[in-house]
C-alpha angles and dihedrals in degrees: 000000000000135000118248120251123246113243090246105029122186107233115227136172108231096205096167092050089050091049094047092051091047094049092048092051094046092051091047090052088053089051089056090061092059126091116238093262091047091048092050090050090047091053093046089053102044104023124078112270101193097207092050093046090049090051090051091054087053091054095253124139118240096185096234123146090220115063110245092229089061091059089068085072104029093051089063091069099049126092134187101215149343094280091048095053094035096060093039094053091044092055092043090054095045098049106016101072093056093052091045088055091053099044102031123241099281096046089043092056091048089048093049096049093042092052088049092051094047091046090053091049090050092054090046091052092057095042103031094148096050120116092191113113113245115208146155143087092261096104094052092045090049086058089055089050090051091053091045095055088050096049101034107027092149097048113117121235113208102219129186118220110191113218109182106297092345125090108195118181128219132192108230124182111248089235091064098035096050094033090057090046091054094048090050092053093046094048092046089049091054091048092053095055109124091358119134113254137220131222111297114032140341121302100026097320104323124100096214094170090054089053094048093042093049091050093052094046089049090056091054101037096047096068091041090058094047106273090150099033091115109047092188093059094076091115120109120254134197134166 
C-alpha cells in the first residue's frame, strides 16, 4: 500500500524518519545475533514489563539494572520478528515523512517518542499484572497514523488485495483505511481483556491497546505541536 502523490508535491528530506528506520533495523540485526535465551533476557531488560513498570510507579524496587521508566523509550526500538519490523517500518515510511514535513523534524521526533511512551502506558494500564515484555514501534507509528488521518483525510491509499495469484489494487481514502484500522485495534483490545497471553505481547502477541492508545494520542498531540499551523499545506506530500 502506498499513498498517491499530489500533482505538485513539495519535496522534503525526512531525516528523522530515515534515522528512526535505520536505528530500528540496526537493533533488529543485533537481536538476530543473540541466542534465544539471550534474546529473552534482552527483551526482559529493555522492553516494557507491565508488572515491573507498575511496581516502579508504586515506588517498589524491581532489581533491574535498567530503570523501568527508560523501557518506555527503549521498547520502541525492539521487534520480535521479520514480519513485526517489516510492517512497522513500511507504515513508518509511508506515513511518517508527511507528518515530519508538517511538524518539522524536532517536533516530529518529540511527537513520535511521546506517542510511543503514551501507547506503552496505555498497554500497561490494561495489563498491569503481566510479566510478558511489550515491545515494538507500533504505538509510536499508530500516533503518526492518527495525525495523518486528521491532516490528510482525503488522501488516497493505494492498497493491494491479493486474490489467489492476482494482486489488484484499490484506492481507499485514508479516512476509511486508517479509521477501520483503529476500530480493529480497539475491538481486538476489548476482546483480549482478561484473556491469557502468549510470549511477545498481549492478546497472542499483539499489543492492541498500545496501537489504539497511540492512535488516539496522535490525534490530540498532532494539533498541539502545530499540525495545522500552515493552513495552506493541506496538500499531500511524498518523496
